[in-house]
NULO-135375 format. One record per residue (C-alpha): residue number from 1; residue in one letter; x, y, z. Coordinates in steps of 0.25 Angstrom, whole numbers, padded with zeros to 4 digits. Each point is the difference from the previous one (the first is absolute). Layout:
N
- seq,type,x,y,z
- NUM,A,X,Y,Z
...
//
This chain:
766
- seq,type,x,y,z
- 1,M,-0130,0052,0115
- 2,Q,0013,0000,0007
- 3,Q,-0005,-0012,0008
- 4,D,-0006,-0009,-0012
- 5,R,0010,0004,-0008
- 6,A,0012,-0005,0009
- 7,A,-0009,-0012,0000
- 8,L,0000,-0002,-0011
- 9,L,0015,0001,-0003
- 10,A,0001,-0012,0013
- 11,D,-0009,-0009,-0007
- 12,T,0009,-0010,-0008
- 13,T,-0013,-0007,-0006
- 14,L,0003,0010,-0013
- 15,T,0010,0000,-0008
- 16,G,0000,0007,-0014
- 17,R,-0011,0006,-0007
- 18,E,-0010,-0005,0011
- 19,W,0006,0009,0010
- 20,C,0000,0010,-0011
- 21,R,-0012,-0001,0000
- 22,A,-0004,0001,0013
- 23,H,0008,0012,0005
- 24,S,-0006,0008,-0013
- 25,E,-0015,-0005,0005
- 26,L,0005,0006,0014
- 27,V,0006,0013,-0004
- 28,D,-0013,0001,-0011
- 29,R,-0009,-0001,0013
- 30,W,0007,0010,0007
- 31,I,0004,0011,-0011
- 32,T,-0016,-0001,-0002
- 33,A,-0005,0001,0013
- 34,L,0010,0013,-0001
- 35,F,-0007,0007,-0013
- 36,E,-0011,-0004,0007
- 37,E,0003,0012,0011
- 38,A,0008,0009,-0009
- 39,V,-0011,0002,-0011
- 40,G,-0011,0001,0013
- 41,S,-0013,-0007,0002
- 42,A,-0006,0006,-0010
- 43,G,0008,-0008,-0011
- 44,A,0007,0011,-0009
- 45,P,-0006,-0004,-0016
- 46,G,0011,0002,-0009
- 47,V,0011,-0005,0006
- 48,A,0006,-0015,0001
- 49,L,0012,-0006,0008
- 50,A,0010,-0011,-0011
- 51,A,0008,-0008,0002
- 52,V,0012,-0001,-0010
- 53,G,0013,-0009,-0003
- 54,G,0003,-0010,0011
- 55,Y,-0012,0002,0008
- 56,G,-0008,0003,-0013
- 57,R,0005,-0016,-0003
- 58,S,-0005,-0004,0016
- 59,E,0017,-0003,-0001
- 60,L,0001,0008,0013
- 61,C,0014,-0006,0007
- 62,P,0002,0003,0015
- 63,N,0009,0013,-0005
- 64,S,-0006,0003,-0012
- 65,D,-0003,0015,-0003
- 66,I,-0016,0002,0000
- 67,D,-0002,0007,-0012
- 68,V,-0014,0007,-0003
- 69,V,-0006,0010,-0006
- 70,L,-0012,0010,0006
- 71,L,-0007,0003,-0012
- 72,H,-0012,0009,-0002
- 73,D,-0008,0010,-0010
- 74,A,0004,0012,0003
- 75,H,-0005,0001,0015
- 76,P,0002,0014,0007
- 77,D,0008,-0006,0013
- 78,I,0007,-0011,-0006
- 79,S,0013,0004,0007
- 80,A,-0007,-0002,0014
- 81,V,-0005,-0013,-0003
- 82,A,0014,-0003,-0005
- 83,D,0007,0005,0013
- 84,R,-0010,-0007,0009
- 85,L,0002,-0016,-0007
- 86,W,0016,0003,-0002
- 87,Y,0004,0003,0015
- 88,P,-0007,-0013,0004
- 89,V,0009,-0006,-0006
- 90,W,0013,0007,0002
- 91,D,-0002,-0002,0014
- 92,A,-0002,-0014,0001
- 93,G,0014,0000,-0008
- 94,L,-0003,-0006,-0011
- 95,T,0006,0004,-0015
- 96,L,-0010,0007,-0008
- 97,G,-0002,0002,-0016
- 98,H,-0008,0010,-0001
- 99,S,-0006,0010,-0010
- 100,V,-0013,0009,-0003
- 101,R,-0006,0002,-0013
- 102,T,-0010,0000,-0009
- 103,V,-0001,-0010,-0010
- 104,R,0001,0009,-0013
- 105,Q,0015,0004,0011
- 106,A,0002,-0015,0003
- 107,L,-0001,-0004,-0015
- 108,A,0008,0012,-0005
- 109,L,0013,-0004,0008
- 110,A,-0002,-0015,-0003
- 111,Q,-0001,0003,-0016
- 112,S,0016,0006,0004
- 113,D,0006,-0009,0012
- 114,L,0002,-0013,-0001
- 115,D,0000,-0004,0013
- 116,T,-0014,0009,0003
- 117,A,-0005,-0010,-0013
- 118,T,0004,-0011,0004
- 119,S,-0007,0001,0015
- 120,S,-0011,0005,-0006
- 121,L,-0002,-0013,-0007
- 122,T,-0003,-0007,0015
- 123,V,-0010,0011,0005
- 124,R,-0009,-0006,0010
- 125,H,-0014,0006,0005
- 126,L,0003,0002,0016
- 127,A,-0012,0010,0006
- 128,G,-0009,0012,-0005
- 129,D,-0007,0004,-0015
- 130,Q,0005,-0015,-0007
- 131,R,-0003,0009,-0013
- 132,L,0014,0007,0001
- 133,S,0008,-0012,0003
- 134,D,-0009,-0007,-0012
- 135,E,0003,0010,-0009
- 136,L,0016,0000,0004
- 137,A,0003,-0015,-0004
- 138,E,-0008,0000,-0013
- 139,R,0006,0011,-0003
- 140,S,0014,-0001,0003
- 141,L,-0002,-0015,-0007
- 142,A,-0005,0006,-0012
- 143,Q,0013,0011,0000
- 144,W,0011,-0010,0002
- 145,Q,-0008,-0007,-0012
- 146,K,-0001,0010,-0010
- 147,G,0016,0004,0004
- 148,A,0004,-0016,-0001
- 149,K,0012,0003,-0009
- 150,R,0005,0013,0009
- 151,W,-0001,-0008,0014
- 152,L,0005,-0012,-0004
- 153,E,0015,0006,-0005
- 154,L,-0001,0007,0013
- 155,L,-0003,-0012,0007
- 156,R,0011,-0008,-0005
- 157,R,0012,0012,0000
- 158,R,-0006,-0001,0015
- 159,V,0002,-0016,0003
- 160,R,0015,0002,-0009
- 161,E,0003,0010,0010
- 162,R,-0005,-0005,0012
- 163,H,0007,-0014,-0003
- 164,E,0013,0007,-0001
- 165,S,-0001,0007,0013
- 166,A,-0005,-0010,0008
- 167,G,0006,-0014,-0007
- 168,E,-0005,-0013,0000
- 169,V,-0008,-0007,0011
- 170,A,0004,-0014,-0003
- 171,F,0014,0001,-0001
- 172,L,0005,0009,0011
- 173,L,0004,-0001,0015
- 174,E,-0011,0009,0006
- 175,P,-0011,0004,-0012
- 176,D,-0009,0010,-0003
- 177,L,-0014,-0006,0003
- 178,K,-0008,0010,-0007
- 179,D,0010,0007,-0010
- 180,G,0009,-0010,-0004
- 181,R,-0001,-0007,-0011
- 182,G,-0010,-0010,0001
- 183,G,-0006,0007,0011
- 184,L,-0014,0004,0004
- 185,R,0000,0012,-0008
- 186,D,0003,-0007,-0014
- 187,V,-0013,-0006,0003
- 188,H,-0007,0012,0003
- 189,S,0006,0006,-0014
- 190,L,-0003,-0012,-0008
- 191,R,-0016,0002,0006
- 192,W,0000,0014,-0005
- 193,A,0004,-0002,-0014
- 194,E,-0008,-0011,0000
- 195,A,-0012,0010,0005
- 196,A,0006,0009,-0014
- 197,R,0002,-0015,-0010
- 198,R,0000,-0013,0001
- 199,V,0014,-0003,0004
- 200,L,-0001,-0015,0006
- 201,F,-0003,-0014,-0004
- 202,A,-0012,-0007,0008
- 203,V,0010,-0009,0005
- 204,D,0010,0012,0008
- 205,H,-0012,0006,0007
- 206,E,-0001,-0013,0007
- 207,E,0014,-0001,0004
- 208,L,0004,0013,0003
- 209,G,-0011,-0002,0012
- 210,G,0009,-0011,0009
- 211,P,0014,0009,0000
- 212,Y,-0009,0012,0002
- 213,Q,-0006,-0005,0011
- 214,L,0013,-0005,0006
- 215,L,0007,0012,-0001
- 216,L,-0011,0008,0007
- 217,E,0000,-0010,0011
- 218,A,0016,0003,0002
- 219,R,-0003,0016,-0002
- 220,V,-0012,0001,0009
- 221,E,0009,-0010,0012
- 222,L,0012,0011,-0002
- 223,H,-0008,0010,0002
- 224,R,-0005,-0008,0013
- 225,Q,0013,-0003,0004
- 226,T,0008,0014,-0001
- 227,G,-0013,0007,0003
- 228,R,0005,0010,-0012
- 229,G,-0005,0000,-0016
- 230,A,0012,-0008,-0005
- 231,D,0001,-0005,-0011
- 232,Q,0014,-0007,-0001
- 233,L,0001,-0012,0008
- 234,L,0012,0001,0007
- 235,L,0009,-0012,0006
- 236,Q,-0003,0003,0011
- 237,E,-0016,0000,-0003
- 238,Q,0001,-0014,-0005
- 239,D,0000,-0010,0008
- 240,A,-0012,0006,0010
- 241,I,-0008,0002,-0014
- 242,A,0004,-0015,-0004
- 243,S,-0004,-0004,0014
- 244,A,-0015,0008,0000
- 245,L,-0002,-0006,-0012
- 246,D,0002,-0015,0003
- 247,Y,0012,0000,-0009
- 248,E,0011,-0011,0005
- 249,D,0010,0011,0001
- 250,A,0004,0012,-0008
- 251,D,0007,-0007,-0013
- 252,R,-0014,-0005,0000
- 253,L,-0007,0012,-0002
- 254,M,0011,0007,-0010
- 255,A,-0001,-0011,-0008
- 256,A,-0015,0002,0001
- 257,V,0000,0015,-0003
- 258,A,0011,-0004,-0011
- 259,A,-0006,-0009,-0007
- 260,A,-0015,0010,0000
- 261,A,0009,0012,-0004
- 262,R,0006,-0010,-0012
- 263,T,-0014,-0003,-0004
- 264,I,-0006,0015,0001
- 265,A,0013,0006,-0007
- 266,W,0000,-0010,-0011
- 267,T,-0016,0005,-0001
- 268,S,0004,0014,0000
- 269,D,0012,-0002,-0009
- 270,D,-0010,-0009,-0012
- 271,A,-0012,0012,0003
- 272,W,0007,0013,-0003
- 273,R,0010,-0007,-0014
- 274,R,-0013,-0001,-0006
- 275,V,-0006,0013,0005
- 276,E,0013,0007,-0004
- 277,S,-0001,-0008,-0013
- 278,S,-0015,0005,-0002
- 279,L,0004,0015,0003
- 280,R,0010,0000,-0013
- 281,G,-0012,-0005,-0008
- 282,P,0003,-0007,-0013
- 283,L,0010,0008,-0006
- 284,G,0009,-0001,0014
- 285,R,0002,-0015,-0001
- 286,I,0007,-0008,-0010
- 287,A,-0011,0002,-0013
- 288,R,0003,-0012,-0008
- 289,R,-0004,-0012,-0002
- 290,D,0004,-0014,0008
- 291,R,0016,-0003,-0002
- 292,E,0004,-0014,0003
- 293,L,0010,-0002,0010
- 294,A,0000,-0016,0000
- 295,P,-0008,-0010,-0003
- 296,G,-0014,0003,0008
- 297,F,0005,0014,0006
- 298,V,-0004,0012,-0006
- 299,L,0005,0015,0004
- 300,R,-0015,0008,0001
- 301,D,-0001,0014,0004
- 302,G,0013,-0003,0007
- 303,E,-0003,-0011,0007
- 304,I,0002,-0016,0000
- 305,H,-0010,-0008,-0005
- 306,L,-0004,-0013,-0002
- 307,A,-0004,-0003,-0014
- 308,T,-0012,-0009,-0001
- 309,G,0003,-0015,0001
- 310,A,0014,0004,0008
- 311,G,-0001,-0013,0005
- 312,V,-0001,0002,0014
- 313,A,-0008,-0011,0005
- 314,G,0010,-0010,-0005
- 315,D,0015,0007,0001
- 316,P,0005,0004,0015
- 317,T,0013,0009,-0009
- 318,V,-0012,0010,-0002
- 319,P,-0001,0010,0011
- 320,L,0019,0001,0000
- 321,R,-0001,0002,-0015
- 322,A,-0010,0011,0001
- 323,G,0005,0005,0014
- 324,A,0015,0001,-0008
- 325,L,-0006,0008,-0012
- 326,A,-0008,0008,0009
- 327,A,0013,0003,0007
- 328,Q,0008,0000,-0010
- 329,H,-0009,0012,-0009
- 330,G,0001,0007,0013
- 331,T,-0016,-0001,0003
- 332,V,-0010,-0009,0006
- 333,I,-0008,-0013,-0002
- 334,D,-0016,0005,-0005
- 335,R,-0009,-0001,0010
- 336,E,-0009,-0010,-0007
- 337,S,0012,-0009,-0004
- 338,L,0005,0002,0014
- 339,E,-0015,-0006,0005
- 340,W,0001,-0012,-0012
- 341,L,0014,-0002,0006
- 342,A,-0006,-0002,0014
- 343,R,-0011,-0009,-0003
- 344,D,0005,-0011,-0010
- 345,A,0016,0001,0001
- 346,P,0004,-0013,0007
- 347,P,0014,-0001,0008
- 348,L,0013,-0003,-0007
- 349,P,0004,-0015,0003
- 350,D,0013,-0004,0006
- 351,P,0009,-0003,-0010
- 352,W,-0003,0014,-0006
- 353,P,-0002,0001,-0016
- 354,A,0011,0007,-0007
- 355,D,-0006,0012,-0005
- 356,A,-0006,0003,0017
- 357,K,0014,0001,0004
- 358,E,0005,0008,-0012
- 359,A,-0012,0011,0001
- 360,F,0003,-0001,0017
- 361,I,0014,0005,-0002
- 362,D,-0005,0010,-0010
- 363,L,-0011,0006,0009
- 364,L,0012,0001,0011
- 365,L,0009,0007,-0009
- 366,A,-0011,0011,-0005
- 367,G,0005,0007,0014
- 368,R,-0009,0008,0006
- 369,P,-0014,-0002,-0006
- 370,A,0001,-0012,0001
- 371,I,-0005,0002,0017
- 372,A,-0012,0005,-0007
- 373,I,-0003,-0013,-0011
- 374,V,0005,-0009,0015
- 375,E,-0010,0008,0010
- 376,A,-0012,-0001,-0011
- 377,L,0001,-0016,-0004
- 378,D,0002,0000,0018
- 379,Q,-0011,0009,0002
- 380,R,-0013,-0010,-0011
- 381,G,0009,-0014,0007
- 382,I,0009,-0004,-0011
- 383,W,0014,0004,0003
- 384,T,-0003,-0012,0011
- 385,R,-0003,-0008,-0010
- 386,V,0014,0001,-0004
- 387,L,0008,0003,0012
- 388,P,-0008,-0009,0011
- 389,E,0010,0005,0009
- 390,W,-0002,0015,-0002
- 391,L,-0011,-0003,0010
- 392,A,0008,-0002,0014
- 393,V,0006,0013,-0004
- 394,S,-0011,0008,-0005
- 395,C,-0004,0014,0008
- 396,K,0011,-0007,0011
- 397,P,0005,0012,0010
- 398,Q,0013,0003,0002
- 399,R,-0003,0008,0013
- 400,N,0015,0007,0001
- 401,A,0004,0016,-0006
- 402,Y,0012,-0007,-0006
- 403,H,-0012,-0008,-0011
- 404,R,-0008,0010,-0007
- 405,F,-0007,-0011,-0007
- 406,T,-0009,-0014,0004
- 407,V,0006,-0010,-0005
- 408,D,-0007,-0004,-0012
- 409,R,0003,0017,-0006
- 410,H,0014,0000,0004
- 411,L,0001,-0014,-0007
- 412,L,-0005,0009,-0013
- 413,E,0008,0011,0001
- 414,A,0013,-0008,0003
- 415,A,-0004,-0006,-0014
- 416,A,-0003,0013,-0005
- 417,N,0014,0006,0004
- 418,A,0007,-0014,-0005
- 419,A,-0006,0004,-0015
- 420,A,0008,0013,0000
- 421,L,0013,-0007,0002
- 422,T,0001,-0012,-0009
- 423,A,0010,0007,-0007
- 424,R,0009,-0005,0010
- 425,V,-0002,-0013,0000
- 426,R,0002,-0012,-0012
- 427,R,-0015,-0007,0005
- 428,P,-0010,0011,0002
- 429,D,-0011,-0010,0001
- 430,L,0008,-0007,0014
- 431,L,0002,0014,0005
- 432,V,-0017,0005,-0002
- 433,V,-0004,-0014,0004
- 434,G,0011,0002,0012
- 435,A,-0006,0010,0005
- 436,L,-0014,-0002,-0002
- 437,L,0001,-0014,0009
- 438,H,0011,0005,0010
- 439,D,-0008,0001,0013
- 440,L,-0013,-0009,-0005
- 441,G,0005,-0007,0014
- 442,K,-0006,0009,0007
- 443,G,-0014,-0003,-0003
- 444,L,0004,-0012,0010
- 445,T,0005,-0004,0015
- 446,G,0013,-0002,0002
- 447,D,0014,0008,-0006
- 448,H,-0007,0007,-0013
- 449,T,0014,-0005,-0007
- 450,E,0001,-0013,0002
- 451,R,-0015,0000,-0005
- 452,G,0002,0006,-0011
- 453,I,0010,-0008,-0004
- 454,E,-0009,-0013,0001
- 455,L,-0010,0010,-0009
- 456,M,0009,0004,-0010
- 457,Q,0005,-0014,-0002
- 458,M,-0016,-0005,-0002
- 459,L,-0002,0011,-0009
- 460,G,0013,0000,-0008
- 461,E,-0003,-0014,-0007
- 462,R,-0014,0004,0001
- 463,M,0004,0012,-0009
- 464,G,0007,-0009,-0009
- 465,F,0012,0006,0002
- 466,G,0014,-0009,-0001
- 467,R,0006,-0008,0012
- 468,D,0014,0011,-0001
- 469,E,-0011,0011,-0001
- 470,V,-0009,-0006,0013
- 471,G,0014,0001,0007
- 472,V,0002,0014,-0002
- 473,L,-0014,0005,0003
- 474,V,0001,-0009,0014
- 475,A,0013,0007,0003
- 476,M,-0006,0015,-0003
- 477,V,-0009,-0003,0011
- 478,E,0010,-0007,0009
- 479,H,0009,0011,0002
- 480,H,-0009,0013,-0005
- 481,L,0005,0006,0011
- 482,L,0016,-0004,0000
- 483,L,0005,0013,-0009
- 484,P,-0008,0011,0010
- 485,D,0004,-0007,0012
- 486,V,0013,-0003,-0001
- 487,A,0003,0014,-0006
- 488,T,-0007,0008,0011
- 489,R,0005,-0010,0011
- 490,R,0013,-0003,-0003
- 491,D,0013,0003,-0003
- 492,L,0002,0000,-0013
- 493,D,0016,0002,0000
- 494,D,0002,-0014,0006
- 495,P,0004,-0010,-0008
- 496,G,-0009,-0009,0008
- 497,T,-0012,0005,-0004
- 498,I,0001,0001,-0014
- 499,E,0004,-0014,0001
- 500,Q,-0011,-0006,0005
- 501,V,-0013,0010,-0009
- 502,A,0011,-0006,-0012
- 503,A,-0005,-0014,0005
- 504,A,-0013,0003,0003
- 505,V,-0003,0005,-0013
- 506,E,0008,-0009,-0008
- 507,S,0000,0005,-0014
- 508,L,-0001,0014,-0008
- 509,L,-0012,-0002,-0007
- 510,R,-0007,-0001,0016
- 511,L,0006,0011,0004
- 512,E,-0003,0010,-0010
- 513,L,-0014,-0007,0000
- 514,L,0000,0002,0016
- 515,A,0008,0015,0000
- 516,A,-0013,0004,-0008
- 517,L,-0011,-0007,0007
- 518,T,0007,0008,0013
- 519,E,-0002,0014,-0006
- 520,A,-0013,-0004,-0006
- 521,D,-0005,-0006,0013
- 522,S,0006,0013,0009
- 523,M,-0008,0010,-0008
- 524,A,-0014,-0008,0001
- 525,T,0003,-0002,0017
- 526,G,0000,0015,0004
- 527,A,0007,0015,-0001
- 528,Q,0010,-0006,0011
- 529,A,0004,-0014,-0007
- 530,W,0008,0006,-0011
- 531,S,0008,0013,-0002
- 532,E,0012,0003,-0007
- 533,W,0009,-0005,0012
- 534,K,-0004,-0015,0001
- 535,A,0000,0002,-0017
- 536,G,0014,0002,0003
- 537,L,0003,-0008,0008
- 538,V,-0008,-0012,-0007
- 539,A,0006,0003,-0013
- 540,E,0013,-0001,0007
- 541,L,-0002,-0012,0005
- 542,V,-0004,-0007,-0012
- 543,A,0011,0008,-0007
- 544,R,0011,-0009,0009
- 545,V,-0009,-0013,0001
- 546,A,0002,0000,-0015
- 547,H,0015,0001,0002
- 548,V,0000,-0012,0006
- 549,L,-0011,-0008,-0008
- 550,Q,0009,0004,-0012
- 551,G,0013,-0008,0006
- 552,G,0006,0012,0007
- 553,A,0004,0000,0018
- 554,A,-0010,0008,0008
- 555,S,0015,0006,0006
- 556,E,0002,0007,-0013
- 557,V,-0014,0009,0003
- 558,T,-0001,0001,0013
- 559,A,0014,0005,0004
- 560,D,-0001,0012,0012
- 561,V,0008,0009,-0008
- 562,L,0000,0015,0007
- 563,T,0000,0012,-0011
- 564,P,0009,0010,0001
- 565,E,-0011,0009,0006
- 566,Q,-0001,-0012,0013
- 567,V,0014,-0001,-0001
- 568,A,0002,0016,0003
- 569,L,-0010,0001,0007
- 570,L,0007,-0013,0011
- 571,E,0013,0010,-0002
- 572,S,-0007,0013,0004
- 573,G,-0001,-0002,0015
- 574,P,-0003,-0007,0013
- 575,R,-0015,0005,-0003
- 576,R,-0009,0007,-0011
- 577,I,-0010,0001,-0002
- 578,E,-0010,0003,-0012
- 579,A,-0012,-0002,-0007
- 580,D,-0005,0002,-0016
- 581,G,-0012,-0001,-0005
- 582,D,-0006,-0013,0008
- 583,V,0012,-0006,0004
- 584,L,0010,0002,0012
- 585,T,0012,-0001,0002
- 586,L,0009,-0004,0013
- 587,V,0014,0000,0001
- 588,V,0003,-0005,0016
- 589,E,0006,-0009,0009
- 590,D,-0006,-0015,-0003
- 591,E,-0007,-0004,0011
- 592,P,-0013,-0008,0003
- 593,G,-0013,0008,0003
- 594,I,0006,0012,-0011
- 595,F,-0012,-0005,-0008
- 596,S,-0011,0000,0010
- 597,R,0005,0012,0007
- 598,V,-0002,0007,-0016
- 599,A,-0014,-0006,-0001
- 600,G,-0003,0007,0013
- 601,V,0003,0015,-0006
- 602,L,-0007,-0004,-0014
- 603,T,-0011,-0006,0008
- 604,M,-0001,0014,0008
- 605,H,0000,0010,-0013
- 606,G,-0012,-0009,-0006
- 607,I,0010,-0010,-0009
- 608,D,0000,-0013,-0004
- 609,V,0011,-0009,-0004
- 610,V,-0002,-0009,-0014
- 611,A,0015,-0006,0001
- 612,A,0015,0003,0007
- 613,T,0011,-0007,-0004
- 614,V,0014,0002,0008
- 615,H,0016,0001,-0004
- 616,S,0011,-0003,0008
- 617,D,0016,0004,-0003
- 618,S,0009,-0007,0007
- 619,R,0000,0009,0010
- 620,G,-0013,-0003,0007
- 621,R,-0006,0013,-0005
- 622,G,-0014,-0003,-0006
- 623,L,-0009,0007,-0014
- 624,E,-0011,-0002,0001
- 625,E,-0013,0004,-0011
- 626,F,-0016,0002,0005
- 627,R,-0007,0000,-0010
- 628,T,-0014,0008,0004
- 629,E,-0013,0005,-0002
- 630,R,-0009,0010,0007
- 631,M,-0011,-0006,0008
- 632,F,-0007,0014,-0004
- 633,D,0001,0009,-0008
- 634,G,0009,0012,-0002
- 635,D,0014,0000,-0002
- 636,V,0009,-0007,0009
- 637,P,0008,0010,0011
- 638,W,0014,-0007,-0002
- 639,P,0004,0013,0006
- 640,D,-0002,-0003,0016
- 641,V,-0003,-0016,-0005
- 642,I,0016,0000,0002
- 643,V,0000,0009,0011
- 644,D,-0007,-0009,0007
- 645,I,0008,-0012,-0005
- 646,S,0012,0004,0006
- 647,R,-0006,0005,0013
- 648,V,-0004,-0015,0003
- 649,F,0015,-0004,-0006
- 650,D,0005,0011,0012
- 651,G,-0009,-0006,0010
- 652,E,-0009,0013,-0001
- 653,L,-0013,-0007,-0004
- 654,D,-0007,-0009,0006
- 655,V,-0005,-0007,-0014
- 656,G,-0007,-0010,0006
- 657,A,-0010,0009,0010
- 658,E,-0001,0011,-0013
- 659,V,-0005,-0011,-0007
- 660,E,-0013,-0005,0011
- 661,R,-0003,0013,-0001
- 662,R,-0002,0000,-0013
- 663,A,-0009,-0014,0000
- 664,R,-0008,0006,0010
- 665,R,-0002,0012,-0007
- 666,Y,-0004,-0005,-0015
- 667,K,-0006,-0013,0001
- 668,R,-0002,-0004,-0013
- 669,R,-0011,-0007,-0004
- 670,P,-0009,-0012,0003
- 671,P,0007,-0011,-0010
- 672,Q,-0009,-0001,-0013
- 673,R,-0001,-0014,0003
- 674,A,-0010,-0013,0001
- 675,T,0009,-0005,0013
- 676,P,0012,0006,0009
- 677,A,0015,-0001,-0007
- 678,H,0007,-0010,0009
- 679,V,0013,0002,0003
- 680,E,0010,-0012,-0006
- 681,V,0014,-0001,0003
- 682,A,0007,-0009,-0010
- 683,F,0016,-0004,-0004
- 684,D,0007,-0003,-0012
- 685,N,0014,-0005,0002
- 686,E,0001,-0006,-0014
- 687,I,-0001,0011,-0011
- 688,S,0013,0009,0006
- 689,A,0013,-0009,0002
- 690,T,0004,0013,0008
- 691,A,-0014,0005,0007
- 692,T,-0012,-0005,0008
- 693,V,-0011,0004,-0007
- 694,V,-0009,0008,0009
- 695,D,-0016,-0002,-0003
- 696,V,-0011,0011,0007
- 697,H,-0015,-0002,-0002
- 698,A,-0009,0010,0008
- 699,A,-0011,0011,-0004
- 700,D,0004,0015,-0002
- 701,G,0002,0010,0009
- 702,V,0009,0011,0006
- 703,G,0013,-0005,0004
- 704,V,-0001,-0015,-0005
- 705,L,0014,0001,-0007
- 706,Y,0006,0006,0013
- 707,R,-0006,-0009,0010
- 708,I,0005,-0012,-0010
- 709,T,0015,0007,-0002
- 710,D,0004,0004,0015
- 711,V,-0005,-0014,0004
- 712,L,0010,-0008,-0009
- 713,A,0011,0011,0005
- 714,R,-0002,-0001,0014
- 715,R,0002,-0016,-0003
- 716,G,0013,0004,-0006
- 717,L,-0003,-0002,-0015
- 718,D,0006,0010,-0011
- 719,I,-0010,0001,-0011
- 720,R,0006,0000,-0013
- 721,S,-0009,0002,-0010
- 722,A,-0018,0000,0001
- 723,K,-0012,0000,-0010
- 724,V,-0011,0008,0008
- 725,Q,-0014,0001,-0008
- 726,T,-0015,0002,0005
- 727,M,-0011,-0008,-0008
- 728,G,-0012,0006,0004
- 729,A,0000,0000,0016
- 730,Q,0010,-0011,0000
- 731,V,0016,0003,0001
- 732,V,0009,-0010,-0005
- 733,D,0015,0001,0001
- 734,A,0012,-0008,0001
- 735,F,0012,0004,0005
- 736,Y,0014,-0007,-0005
- 737,V,0007,0000,0015
- 738,R,0014,-0006,0007
- 739,D,0002,-0002,0014
- 740,A,0014,0008,0008
- 741,S,0008,-0010,-0007
- 742,G,-0004,0002,-0015
- 743,A,-0006,-0014,-0001
- 744,K,-0012,-0004,-0001
- 745,V,-0011,-0003,0011
- 746,T,-0002,-0015,0001
- 747,D,-0004,-0003,0015
- 748,D,-0013,-0005,0001
- 749,R,-0002,0008,0012
- 750,E,0007,0012,-0003
- 751,L,-0011,0000,-0012
- 752,A,-0011,-0001,0009
- 753,A,0005,0009,0008
- 754,I,-0001,0010,-0010
- 755,R,-0013,-0005,-0004
- 756,S,-0006,0003,0013
- 757,D,0007,0013,0004
- 758,V,-0007,0006,-0015
- 759,L,-0014,-0006,0002
- 760,A,0001,0007,0014
- 761,A,0003,0013,-0005
- 762,L,-0011,-0001,-0011
- 763,G,-0010,-0004,0012
- 764,S,-0002,-0014,-0006
- 765,K,0001,-0012,0008
- 766,G,0002,-0007,-0015
//
């Protein structure tokens, strides 16, 4: 058995269902032989062995449980038979799901337990008295159908709970292929529901086949690659699985997985919505006549229906108008109407009719309900008749931990978030359209912002916006990263920063739209992309830029004035170290190297620096503030940190050696991205009148900040302020530095040497 199984595992000509079927047949032959040995040469009337669950479906993945039930009709020696059967399976190192029951016992358990009930729907006879297997299969199905209402309600709840626990298959970086929303278990659940009551359209059975096979292929290869019964498709496995399944790269694999999962998830949601309606019964539905919402559209049983004579074939605006009504009423387009649109709705012309633009904006302004509407239109091939350019971003993965969603879903999430922020802007229509389309260039080759500008110019004109409105939409695409990048990577107390942003934005209208887009976009990106700290920085930047756009001077809102508390600290003595919450404050003699030494000590204690500022007085004393966050759970050990900082300043602690020791001990998880982060070092001598900005992009890791700042200190550079952030597996750091004379670094040879030393410190050749 083990030799045959090893040969099958090595057989790359079989994938997915074919491999599972071959594996199931191999196990069938082996376990049947074990059964025959267990019952003896005389056989055992009244004893049968049946496969159930996934094994019963003949879908045994490489490391799936082998689920079987030993049926008997009051056999006196059944325990001994079971022992002789189970132990060889365990000895082979396989996972066995087993039970020993009479048919009556099996039915009694299936009457009260959902897992047993669904498992019994796939009873498949293996060996022995087939009468028992057939009886269990027939009576299990009859029992399931008899209790259809109860089972469907339990199954519906189970589906919802599973989705909440496992998350999305289509949009997560590392999806659960089996239990996630849009995963294999959703198809199983639909099959079980279908066994109780018709819940699917005929076309659904056909359209689920391909996506199910693809996810099953991926799961089989995941088991083969890992040697475990894993269901979560981790980043580190994706390249190998893509190669095994003949995809060009992991991006293509994950795009295919996302597309398959979206089809399954949408079909599942659609079916369970109808099941829920049927379970409520007539009294639970909206028990009234059709209510006309607009010519050609009625609200019936809580869904939008196309009325007879809606003129779908002759009116390309019908899908958008139906979608807008559905989103505004928090409901869906009924399935038959959706199929009608899919069959007959023509593409929108260029330019759009005026009511198409109006309906498009109404749909987006509905907010979160619009996501499900667009998904439905997209699943039936209607959305790309509205926006053909959408096809390029459909299911396109963003394989790094900073991004939560595929590009298309990210855009829908951003638009929904933007709809909740429309009270902040004068042009809500431009906000939601800009949010939906700001990253559309990611579907094309080249810089996504540059390509996005081209697309927005074309789409804005096609939709019917005026020239000035198109200009605003184009500016939203061009500058959609401006505010978050500047807020988190530049010194907001430097007048040059504020003046540069004001010159780029040009108007208060654009500024308020970009501010709302920044929040909507960041919230749609992922947990690391938006925080109270980042929101505060963006708000501060927006307020200062608005002051300039209203005619004020940047110097009026960027004066580097110490607070009374900071002045008191500078006067408190030659050295003072204290902490409050997540802020560490030091008063020390101002000299190069302080930042790197403090950063090193913080690294030793598992603390990250996210920002730092330096204030100096005429006596050469520096007030340095470090905003921090804990790498791991637990309180920050500030007393120990303060003691170690003092030891470093007194020459009693070699911080470099301690950082390297910690880096070896606490290696972080391999970067969650398709390709390793490339180290980049760049310089900006334009934005600040008093300092050179050193930008460093590198893979995240223990001690990275210390190594960078140690290089700057050894080059004799004084760090005046810093912005440090982690984006997924990459750090994006900016340091404002001056040379020993207090001037910018302008010598090309010195800049080249700084770059070379930073690259070497981070183990990169550039």
